[in-house]
C-alpha positions as CSV (number, residue, x, y, z in Angstrom):
1,M,-2.3,46.2,-22.8
2,E,-0.1,43.5,-22.2
3,T,2.9,42.3,-24.5
4,E,4.3,39.3,-25.0
5,F,7.1,40.5,-23.0
6,D,5.0,41.0,-20.2
7,R,3.7,37.8,-20.4
8,N,7.2,35.7,-20.2
9,S,8.5,38.3,-17.8
10,P,10.3,36.8,-15.0
11,H,8.8,38.9,-12.9
12,R,5.1,37.9,-14.1
13,E,4.7,36.4,-10.5
14,Q,5.7,39.5,-8.6
15,I,3.6,41.3,-10.2
16,D,1.0,39.2,-9.8
17,F,1.6,39.0,-6.2
18,L,1.2,42.7,-6.3
19,G,-1.1,43.4,-7.7
20,G,-3.6,40.8,-5.0
21,R,-3.5,38.0,-6.8
22,V,-1.5,35.2,-4.5
23,P,1.3,32.7,-7.0
24,Q,0.0,28.8,-6.5
25,A,2.9,26.9,-6.1
26,R,3.3,24.2,-8.6
27,K,2.7,21.0,-5.7
28,R,4.9,17.6,-6.7
29,R,2.4,15.0,-7.2
30,P,3.2,11.8,-4.9
31,A,4.9,9.3,-6.2
32,V,3.8,5.8,-5.8
33,L,4.7,2.0,-5.8
34,I,2.3,-0.8,-6.0
35,V,2.9,-4.2,-5.1
36,D,0.5,-7.1,-6.2
37,D,0.8,-10.0,-7.2
38,H,-2.4,-10.0,-9.3
39,L,-2.1,-7.9,-12.5
40,M,-5.5,-6.8,-13.0
41,M,-5.6,-5.6,-9.2
42,A,-2.9,-3.6,-9.9
43,Q,-3.8,-2.3,-13.3
44,A,-6.7,-1.0,-11.4
45,V,-5.5,0.7,-8.3
46,A,-2.9,2.1,-11.0
47,H,-5.8,4.0,-13.1
48,L,-7.8,5.1,-10.0
49,L,-4.8,6.9,-9.0
50,R,-3.4,8.7,-12.2
51,D,-5.1,11.9,-11.7
52,E,-3.1,12.1,-8.2
53,C,-0.4,10.8,-8.1
54,D,2.5,9.3,-10.4
55,V,2.6,5.5,-10.6
56,L,6.3,4.5,-11.1
57,G,5.1,1.3,-11.6
58,A,3.6,-1.7,-10.4
59,V,5.8,-5.2,-9.0
60,G,4.6,-8.5,-7.9
61,S,6.8,-9.5,-5.2
62,A,8.9,-8.5,-2.3
63,S,12.3,-8.9,-3.8
64,E,11.5,-7.2,-7.1
65,L,9.8,-4.0,-4.3
66,L,12.9,-3.5,-2.5
67,A,15.0,-3.3,-5.9
68,M,12.9,-0.7,-7.3
69,V,12.7,1.1,-3.9
70,S,16.6,1.9,-4.5
71,Q,16.0,3.3,-7.4
72,R,12.9,4.8,-7.5
73,C,12.4,6.5,-3.7
74,P,8.7,6.2,-4.2
75,D,6.8,8.7,-1.4
76,L,4.3,5.8,-0.6
77,V,3.6,1.7,-1.6
78,L,0.8,0.0,-1.0
79,M,1.1,-3.5,-0.9
80,D,-1.2,-6.4,-0.9
81,V,-0.6,-8.7,2.1
82,C,-0.8,-12.0,0.6
83,M,2.1,-12.7,-2.0
84,P,4.0,-15.5,-2.3
85,K,7.3,-16.2,-0.5
86,V,7.6,-13.2,1.5
87,T,3.8,-11.9,2.4
88,G,2.9,-7.9,2.5
89,V,4.0,-7.7,6.3
90,E,7.3,-8.9,6.3
91,A,8.1,-6.6,3.2
92,T,7.4,-3.5,5.2
93,R,9.7,-4.8,7.7
94,K,12.6,-5.1,5.2
95,L,11.4,-1.7,3.2
96,R,11.4,0.5,6.0
97,Q,14.8,-0.9,6.9
98,I,16.2,0.5,3.6
99,A,13.8,3.2,3.3
100,P,12.6,4.5,6.6
101,G,10.8,7.5,4.8
102,C,8.5,5.6,2.4
103,K,5.3,5.1,3.9
104,V,3.5,1.9,3.3
105,I,-0.9,1.3,3.1
106,L,-1.1,-2.4,3.3
107,I,-4.1,-3.8,1.1
108,S,-6.1,-7.2,2.7
109,M,-9.2,-9.4,2.9
110,Y,-8.1,-10.0,7.0
111,A,-9.7,-7.4,8.6
112,Q,-8.9,-9.5,12.4
113,P,-7.0,-7.1,14.9
114,E,-4.2,-9.5,15.5
115,F,-3.5,-8.4,11.8
116,V,-3.9,-5.0,11.5
117,R,-1.4,-4.6,14.7
118,E,1.4,-6.5,13.1
119,A,1.0,-4.3,10.1
120,F,1.7,-1.2,12.0
121,A,4.2,-3.3,14.1
122,T,6.3,-3.8,11.4
123,G,5.9,0.2,10.3
124,A,2.8,0.4,8.2
125,S,1.1,3.8,8.2
126,G,-2.2,2.5,7.1
127,Y,-4.1,-0.4,6.6
128,L,-7.5,-0.8,3.9
129,L,-9.6,-3.9,3.6
130,K,-9.9,-5.1,-0.1
131,S,-13.7,-4.6,0.5
132,S,-13.0,-0.9,0.8
133,A,-14.3,1.8,-1.4
134,A,-12.7,3.5,-4.1
135,T,-12.8,6.8,-2.4
136,E,-11.6,4.9,1.0
137,L,-8.6,4.5,-0.7
138,Q,-7.9,8.1,-1.5
139,D,-8.9,9.0,1.6
140,A,-6.0,6.4,3.1
141,I,-3.2,7.9,0.7
142,R,-4.0,11.6,1.5
143,E,-3.8,10.6,5.6
144,V,-0.9,8.7,5.3
145,L,1.1,11.1,3.1
146,D,0.5,14.2,5.6
147,G,2.0,12.0,8.2
148,K,-1.0,10.2,10.0
149,V,-2.1,6.6,9.8
150,Y,-5.3,5.2,8.5
151,I,-7.1,2.3,9.4
152,S,-10.2,1.1,7.5
153,S,-13.7,2.5,9.3
154,C,-15.1,-1.1,9.6
155,I,-12.3,-2.4,12.0
156,A,-10.7,0.6,13.8
157,K,-12.7,0.3,17.1
158,D,-11.4,-3.2,17.0
159,A,-8.0,-2.5,16.3
160,L,-7.7,0.5,18.2
161,A,-8.7,-2.0,21.4
162,S,-5.6,-4.2,20.1
163,L,-2.9,-1.6,19.3
164,L,-3.7,-0.7,23.5
165,Q,-2.8,-3.9,24.5
166,P,0.6,-5.2,25.5
167,P,3.5,-5.6,22.4
168,A,3.7,-9.2,21.2
169,P,7.4,-10.9,22.4
170,S,9.6,-10.0,19.3
171,L,11.4,-12.2,17.4
172,S,14.9,-12.0,15.2
173,E,14.9,-12.3,11.9
174,R,16.3,-15.9,12.1
175,Q,13.1,-16.7,14.1
176,R,10.7,-15.0,11.5
177,E,12.2,-17.1,9.2
178,V,12.5,-20.6,11.0
179,L,8.9,-19.5,12.4
180,A,7.2,-19.2,8.6
181,L,9.0,-22.8,7.3
182,V,7.9,-24.4,10.1
183,A,4.2,-23.0,9.4
184,E,4.6,-24.4,5.7
185,G,5.2,-27.9,7.1
186,C,9.1,-28.3,7.2
187,S,10.2,-30.4,9.2
188,A,14.3,-29.8,11.3
189,K,16.0,-31.2,8.3
190,E,14.1,-28.9,5.4
191,I,14.8,-25.9,7.0
192,A,18.4,-26.6,8.0
193,G,18.8,-27.1,4.4
194,R,16.9,-24.1,3.1
195,L,18.7,-21.9,5.3
196,R,22.0,-23.5,5.6
197,I,22.3,-23.8,9.2
198,K,22.4,-27.4,10.9
199,V,19.6,-29.1,11.9
200,K,20.5,-29.0,15.6
201,T,20.6,-25.1,15.1
202,A,17.1,-25.8,13.4
203,Q,15.6,-27.8,16.7
204,F,17.5,-24.8,19.0
205,H,15.6,-21.9,16.8
206,K,12.3,-23.2,17.0
207,A,12.6,-24.4,20.7
208,N,13.6,-21.2,20.9
209,I,10.5,-19.5,19.3
210,M,8.4,-21.6,21.6
211,V,9.5,-20.4,25.0
212,K,9.3,-17.0,23.8
213,L,5.9,-17.1,22.3
214,G,4.7,-19.3,25.2
215,V,3.7,-22.0,22.9
216,H,4.3,-25.8,23.1
217,T,3.1,-27.4,19.6
218,T,3.3,-26.8,16.4
219,A,-0.2,-26.3,15.4
220,E,0.1,-23.1,18.2
221,L,3.4,-21.8,15.9
222,T,1.4,-22.2,12.6
223,R,-1.5,-20.4,14.0
224,Y,1.1,-17.8,15.3
225,A,2.6,-17.1,11.9
226,L,-1.0,-16.9,10.5
227,G,-2.6,-14.7,12.5
228,H,0.8,-12.0,12.5
229,G,1.4,-12.2,8.8
230,I,4.3,-14.3,9.2
231,V,3.1,-16.3,6.4
232,S,-0.2,-16.1,4.4
233,Y,-3.4,-18.4,4.0
């Protein structure tokens, strides 16, 4: 007959093991942070994950994300691509610099392969469409936390072909800032004011970006910025 002492004994696990019952190690639930400037969407995702993950919270901007990551150290970030000021793609780039061990799944309405390619180039581990079923989000989380990559099934074939193409030219952090402002319609004077640089320096950066990307007009620069997640539609 089992006594109260037996039930509370520190050797209980060993006895169970010797008796043929392998002890079950308590598995830590993954810590997840949600980044979406639409509160309703963030709450819906948090509710969906409540049984399998510890949701640390939801933030609505890249600056809030970076501040929280330094404090809470999530295992995974689920992030909307389209956010104000700094896109999810750019936020991923910044996040990977300060927390390289943190996994990122980007959630987007854009199925174009170039968006997927840019997402993975910045360090994301998953790319999921907003039109995906809830079960696919759960599958993506499991795959990414297992060290794999995940792409929405409906775009996987085209995205793979895009990923196998030669990489796009690499832009410096300053060049990406200038390009984003050009795409927003800012003049060289406005760019200089926003970045606190000289007008000639802004013009110099724009010219160098054009040469590096092989484009010749502001319209082409804008298309590149939109197509690579540097700015949102």
